[in-house]
C-alpha positions in Angstrom: 0.0 0.0 0.0 1.0 3.6 0.0 1.3 6.1 2.8 -0.9 9.2 3.0 1.3 12.3 2.4 1.3 15.0 5.0 -1.5 17.5 4.3 -0.4 20.5 2.2 3.0 19.1 1.3 2.3 18.8 -2.4 -0.1 20.1 -5.0 -0.1 16.7 -6.7 -0.7 13.9 -4.2 1.1 11.5 -6.5 4.3 13.2 -5.7 4.3 11.8 -2.2 3.7 8.2 -3.2 6.5 5.8 -2.2 7.8 3.3 -4.7 6.0 0.0 -4.7 7.3 -2.7 -2.3 8.5 -6.1 -3.4 10.5 -6.9 -6.5 14.2 -7.4 -6.7 17.0 -4.8 -6.3 19.6 -7.1 -7.9 19.9 -5.1 -11.2 20.1 -1.8 -9.2 22.9 -3.2 -7.0 24.8 -4.6 -10.0 24.4 -1.3 -11.9 25.9 0.6 -9.0 28.8 -1.8 -8.8 29.5 -1.3 -12.5 29.3 2.5 -12.2 31.6 2.4 -9.2 34.4 1.0 -11.4 34.7 4.6 -12.6 35.2 5.6 -8.9 38.0 3.1 -8.6 39.8 5.0 -11.3 38.9 8.2 -9.5 40.6 6.8 -6.3 43.7 5.6 -8.3 44.1 9.1 -9.7 44.1 10.5 -6.2 46.5 7.9 -4.9 48.9 7.6 -7.9 51.5 10.1 -6.6 51.8 8.4 -3.2 54.0 5.5 -4.5 55.1 7.1 -7.7 56.2 10.7 -7.1 59.6 10.1 -5.3 60.6 7.8 -8.2 59.4 10.3 -10.8 61.4 13.1 -9.3 64.4 11.0 -8.2 64.0 11.8 -4.5 63.4 8.3 -3.3 65.2 7.3 -0.1 65.6 3.7 1.3 66.6 3.4 4.9 67.4 7.1 5.0 69.8 6.9 2.0 69.2 8.1 -1.6 68.2 5.3 -3.9 69.3 5.0 -7.5 66.4 5.2 -9.9 66.5 3.9 -13.5 66.7 6.8 -15.9 63.5 5.9 -17.8 61.5 6.3 -14.6 62.9 9.8 -13.8 60.8 12.5 -15.6 61.0 15.5 -13.3 64.1 17.6 -12.7 62.9 19.3 -9.5 60.5 18.8 -6.6 58.6 21.8 -7.9 57.8 19.9 -11.1 56.6 17.0 -9.0 54.5 19.3 -6.8 52.9 20.8 -9.8 52.1 17.4 -11.2 50.4 16.5 -8.0 48.4 19.6 -7.5 47.2 20.2 -11.1 44.8 17.3 -10.7 42.6 19.7 -8.6 42.2 22.1 -11.5 41.3 19.4 -13.9 38.8 18.0 -11.4 37.2 21.4 -11.1 36.8 21.6 -14.9 35.5 18.1 -15.1 33.0 18.6 -12.3 31.6 21.7 -14.1 31.4 19.7 -17.3 30.0 16.5 -16.0 26.6 17.8 -14.9 25.5 19.5 -18.1 27.0 16.6 -20.2 25.0 14.0 -18.2 21.8 16.1 -18.6 22.3 16.4 -22.3 23.4 12.9 -23.3 22.2 10.8 -20.3 23.8 9.5 -17.1 24.7 6.2 -18.7 26.4 7.7 -21.8 28.3 10.2 -19.7 29.5 7.3 -17.6 30.5 5.2 -20.6 32.3 8.2 -22.1 34.6 8.3 -19.1 36.0 4.9 -20.1 37.7 5.7 -23.4 38.6 9.2 -22.1 40.4 7.7 -19.0 42.0 4.9 -21.1 43.6 7.5 -23.5 44.7 9.7 -20.7 46.3 7.0 -18.6 47.9 5.3 -21.6 49.5 8.7 -22.5 50.7 9.0 -18.9 52.3 5.6 -19.0 54.3 6.4 -22.1 55.1 10.1 -21.5 58.6 11.3 -20.9 58.4 15.1 -21.2 57.3 17.3 -18.3 54.8 19.2 -20.4 53.0 16.0 -21.6 52.8 14.6 -18.1 51.3 17.9 -16.7 48.8 17.8 -19.6 47.8 14.1 -18.9 47.6 14.8 -15.2 45.2 17.7 -15.8 43.0 15.5 -18.0 43.1 12.7 -15.4 41.7 15.4 -13.1 39.0 16.1 -15.6 38.0 12.4 -15.5 38.0 12.6 -11.7 35.7 15.7 -11.7 33.3 14.1 -14.2 33.1 11.0 -12.1 32.4 13.0 -8.9 29.3 14.5 -10.6 28.0 11.8 -12.9 28.4 8.7 -10.7 26.7 10.0 -7.5 23.8 11.3 -9.6 23.4 7.9 -11.4 23.6 5.9 -8.2 21.0 8.0 -6.5 18.6 7.9 -9.5 18.7 4.1 -10.0 18.7 3.1 -6.4 15.4 2.1 -4.6 14.6 4.4 -1.7 15.2 1.7 0.9 18.8 1.2 -0.3 19.7 4.6 -1.6 21.9 5.4 1.4 23.8 2.2 1.3 24.3 2.2 -2.4 25.2 5.9 -2.3 28.0 5.2 0.2 29.5 2.7 -2.3 30.8 5.8 -4.1 33.1 6.7 -1.3 34.1 3.1 -0.6 35.2 2.6 -4.2 37.2 5.8 -3.9 39.2 4.8 -0.8 39.5 1.3 -2.3 41.0 2.8 -5.4 43.5 4.8 -3.3 44.5 1.7 -1.3 44.8 -0.4 -4.5 47.1 2.1 -6.1 49.3 2.2 -2.9 49.4 -1.6 -2.7 50.2 -2.1 -6.4 52.8 0.7 -6.4 54.5 -0.4 -3.3 54.5 -4.3 -3.5 53.3 -5.6 -6.9 54.2 -3.3 -9.9 57.8 -2.8 -8.8 61.3 -3.1 -10.2 64.6 -3.5 -8.5 67.5 -1.1 -8.9 71.2 -2.1 -9.0 71.3 -2.2 -5.2 68.3 -4.5 -5.0 65.9 -1.9 -3.7 62.2 -2.1 -4.7 60.9 0.9 -6.7 57.5 1.7 -8.0 57.3 1.0 -11.7 54.8 3.8 -12.2 54.6 3.3 -16.0 53.0 -0.1 -15.3 50.9 1.3 -12.5 49.4 3.9 -14.9 48.1 1.1 -17.1 45.9 -0.2 -14.3 43.2 2.5 -14.7 43.3 1.6 -18.5 42.3 -2.0 -17.6 39.6 -0.8 -15.3 38.3 1.6 -18.0 38.0 -1.3 -20.4 36.1 -3.3 -17.8 33.8 -0.3 -17.1 32.9 0.1 -20.8 32.4 -3.6 -21.4 30.0 -4.0 -18.4 28.5 -0.5 -18.6 26.9 -1.3 -22.0 24.5 -3.6 -20.2 23.3 -1.4 -17.3 20.0 0.6 -17.7 19.8 4.3 -18.2 18.4 6.4 -15.3 14.6 6.2 -15.6 14.4 9.7 -14.2 16.5 11.1 -17.0 14.5 9.2 -19.6 11.3 10.6 -18.2 12.8 14.1 -18.2 13.6 13.6 -21.9 9.9 12.7 -22.6 10.6 9.0 -23.2 8.0 7.4 -21.0 8.2 3.9 -22.4 12.0 3.8 -22.1 11.6 5.1 -18.5 9.1 2.4 -17.7 11.4 -0.3 -19.2 14.5 0.9 -17.4 12.6 1.1 -14.0 11.1 -2.3 -14.5 14.6 -3.8 -15.0 15.9 -2.0 -11.9 13.0 -3.1 -9.7 12.7 -6.7 -10.8 9.5 -6.4 -12.9 6.8 -4.1 -14.2 4.4 -5.0 -11.5 6.6 -3.5 -8.8 6.9 0.0 -10.3 3.5 1.8 -10.7 3.7 4.1 -7.7 7.4 5.0 -8.3 6.8 5.5 -12.0 3.8 7.9 -11.3 5.9 9.8 -8.8 8.7 10.2 -11.4 6.3 11.5 -14.1 4.5 13.8 -11.6 7.8 15.4 -10.7 8.7 15.8 -14.3 5.3 17.4 -15.1 5.7 19.9 -12.3 9.3 20.8 -13.4 9.1 21.2 -17.2 11.2 23.4 -19.3 14.9 24.3 -19.4 17.0 24.9 -16.3 17.5 28.6 -15.6 19.2 30.6 -12.9 15.8 31.2 -11.5 15.3 27.5 -10.9 18.6 27.4 -9.0 17.5 30.4 -6.9 14.2 28.8 -6.0 16.1 25.9 -4.5 18.2 28.0 -2.1 17.9 25.7 0.9 18.9 22.6 -1.1 21.9 24.5 -2.5 22.8 25.8 0.9 22.8 22.3 2.3 24.7 20.7 -0.6 27.4 23.4 -0.8 27.8 23.7 3.0 28.3 20.0 3.5 31.0 20.1 0.8 32.6 23.0 2.7 32.5 21.2 6.0 33.9 18.1 4.5 37.0 19.9 3.1 37.5 22.4 6.0 37.1 19.7 8.6 40.9 19.4 8.7 41.1 15.9 7.2 43.8 17.1 4.7 45.8 18.5 7.6 45.8 15.1 9.5 46.9 13.3 6.3 49.4 16.1 5.5 51.0 15.9 8.9 50.5 12.2 9.6 54.3 11.5 9.4 55.0 14.2 11.9 52.2 12.9 14.2 53.5 9.3 14.0 57.1 10.4 14.6 56.0 12.4 17.6 54.3 9.2 18.9 57.7 7.5 18.6 56.7 5.4 15.6 59.1 5.5 12.7 57.7 3.1 10.0 55.8 5.7 8.0 54.9 3.3 5.2 53.3 0.7 7.4 51.4 3.4 9.3 50.3 5.0 6.1 48.9 1.7 5.0 47.1 1.4 8.4 45.4 4.7 7.8 44.1 3.4 4.4 42.8 0.2 6.1 41.0 2.4 8.7 39.5 4.4 5.8 38.3 1.4 3.9 36.9 -0.4 7.0 35.0 2.5 8.4 33.6 3.5 5.0 32.4 -0.1 4.7 30.8 0.2 8.2 28.9 3.3 7.1 27.1 1.4 4.3 24.6 -0.5 6.4 24.2 2.5 8.7 23.1 4.9 6.0 19.6 3.5 5.8 19.3 2.4 9.5 20.9 5.1 11.7 20.4 7.7 9.0 22.5 10.3 7.2 22.0 13.1 9.7 23.0 10.9 12.7 26.2 9.8 10.9 27.0 13.4 10.1 26.5 14.5 13.7 28.5 11.6 15.0 31.3 12.2 12.6 31.6 15.9 13.3 31.4 15.3 17.1 34.1 12.6 17.0 36.3 14.6 14.7 35.9 17.7 16.9 37.1 15.8 20.0 40.0 14.3 18.0 40.9 17.8 16.7 41.0 19.2 20.2 43.1 16.3 21.3 45.6 17.0 18.5 45.7 20.7 19.4 46.3 19.9 23.0 49.0 17.3 22.1 51.0 19.8 20.1 50.5 22.6 22.6 50.8 20.9 26.0 51.4 17.1 25.8 54.1 16.4 23.2 55.5 13.7 25.3 52.2 11.8 25.2 52.6 10.0 21.8 49.6 7.8 22.4 47.3 10.8 22.4 48.5 11.9 18.9 48.2 8.3 17.6 44.7 7.7 19.0 43.4 11.2 17.8 44.8 10.9 14.3 43.4 7.4 13.7 40.1 8.4 15.4 39.9 11.5 13.1 40.2 9.4 10.0 37.7 6.8 11.3 35.0 9.3 12.1 35.6 11.1 8.8 35.2 7.8 6.9 32.0 7.0 8.8 30.1 10.1 8.0 31.7 13.2 6.6 33.4 11.3 3.8 30.5 9.5 2.2 27.4 11.5 3.3 28.0 14.8 1.5 28.4 13.0 -1.8 25.2 11.0 -1.1 23.1 14.0 -0.1 24.3 16.0 -3.1 22.2 13.7 -5.2 19.3 13.6 -2.8 18.6 17.2 -1.8 18.8 18.8 -5.3 15.4 18.8 -7.1 15.3 16.7 -10.3 15.2 19.7 -12.6 18.5 21.1 -11.4 20.1 17.9 -10.1 22.8 17.7 -12.8 23.6 21.5 -12.8 23.6 21.8 -9.0 25.6 18.6 -8.6 28.2 20.1 -11.0 28.3 23.2 -8.9 28.6 21.3 -5.6 31.3 19.0 -6.9 33.3 21.9 -8.4 33.0 23.8 -5.1 34.3 20.7 -3.3 37.4 20.5 -5.5 37.9 24.3 -5.0 37.8 23.9 -1.2 40.1 20.8 -1.4 42.7 22.9 -3.3 42.4 25.8 -0.8 42.8 23.6 2.3 45.7 21.6 0.8 47.6 24.6 -0.4 47.1 26.7 2.8 47.8 24.1 5.4 51.6 24.6 5.4 51.2 28.4 5.6 48.7 28.1 8.4 51.2 25.9 10.3 53.9 28.6 9.9 51.5 31.3 11.2 49.8 29.6 14.2 51.6 26.3 14.7 50.3 22.8 14.7 48.0 23.4 17.6 46.6 26.6 16.0 45.9 24.7 12.7 43.8 22.0 14.5 42.1 24.7 16.6 41.0 26.5 13.4 39.6 23.3 11.9 37.9 22.4 15.2 36.1 25.8 15.0 34.9 24.8 11.5 33.7 21.5 12.8 31.8 23.2 15.6 30.0 25.5 13.1 29.3 22.4 11.0 27.7 20.6 13.9 25.4 23.6 14.5 24.5 23.8 10.8 23.8 20.1 10.5 21.7 20.0 13.7 19.6 22.9 12.8 19.2 23.0 9.0 20.0 19.5 7.5 16.9 17.2 7.3 17.0 13.4 7.6 16.6 12.0 4.1 16.6 8.3 5.1 13.5 6.5 3.8 12.1 9.5 1.9 11.4 9.5 -1.9 12.9 12.2 -4.0 9.5 13.9 -4.2 9.2 13.9 -0.5 12.6 15.4 -0.1 11.9 18.1 -2.7 8.6 19.0 -1.1 10.3 19.0 2.4 12.9 21.5 1.3 10.6 23.8 -0.7 8.4 24.6 2.3 9.1 27.5 4.6 11.7 26.6 7.2 9.3 26.8 10.2 7.1 24.1 8.8 9.7 21.6 8.0 9.9 18.5 10.2 13.6 17.6 10.3 13.1 14.0 11.4 10.6 11.9 9.4 7.8 10.7 11.6 7.1 7.5 9.8 10.7 6.1 9.5 
């Protein structure tokens, strides 16, 4: 049966109808898994420099001594060139994020996803065979474009094909695939795709490593041909039969889709026409939530913890940075995996509040360590690992999930592009300013500043972010379009 919508929520009662119960979610789950192959490439792009950059710029040290690197693996003449290679990914990601939304709205979520496969394959093949600094910078920029497109297209696709009851769990798969891609890149570069120099030292063979995303891209294209298009996009493009067919595949049969299909078409009827600036302005609360969550995610200080993790570990009396770096990745993967079943049980808002609270405590612990208790190494170790754990549980996956949930269907692609682009801008700012901040206010001041941002984030989430668990897109859209004083933040029927 269907639930009766709250009185006055919607002009069209059909908008509040939940999707039909029963059926199978197998196709939806498999489609999300296939789409997430693109996110594995995303993660590998982020993690590529970790095992590769010291080899590429001939600054590798083994047991504290400079290691000889084969000449064909050395491509940079200075650490500045290596630093530029690392950071230019952010600029490409910003461009790709702004491109991905309009592209997916024009050609479809599935085609935009498939297009990433040959694009990434060409970029990473060129990276593998490049020798000149200029070509490598160009390929790194375009690798960033692929990352940015993924950060817009994949969360949108996942949200639109997932059933309401699983949308949180499947949405968190995006972040899990990202951290798995980072970990995969590290493991392959450190232990598998390696060569030995004349002294017998193991070095990352980054040219082979760069071909791994090519293989993943081939897999993405091969399997992506068989996944359905987003039924919401098809309905938006006035293709009702195609939308019905796609939704039937995703829900395990046509008999399971009448209510959800009616809700989709009702939303489309109420939001016809081209997207304009006025449409964006009428969704101010949704935009505020989407952009602010991205801001909190990046200004939470997670980049500072990762940036200073070697210093933190050394202060704790632990010298094996490689093993500890791997442990950090394990914590990220495990805690992101833990968040998946909690998305649709504990809820998005609860996880955000838990993450911000835990990170705030860890932030204060790190500030106190650097200011007062530098002989208490255990405090630095516990707080840094706790920081990463809480981030991975909530503030890592939830903003990407809610980006696709809170934006109304009409502006979802454009607004997601804006939010993803804003995220990459904030990421660049925090990464590039963390060293300068440390010079101005010290380690304790840096973590004090990020703690203040987390405190503001807690207040914002508690007062303005609604719980989207168990709500259809239509219910969320109606919830956010009402005057603030009338909005129940916690659903009464979940």
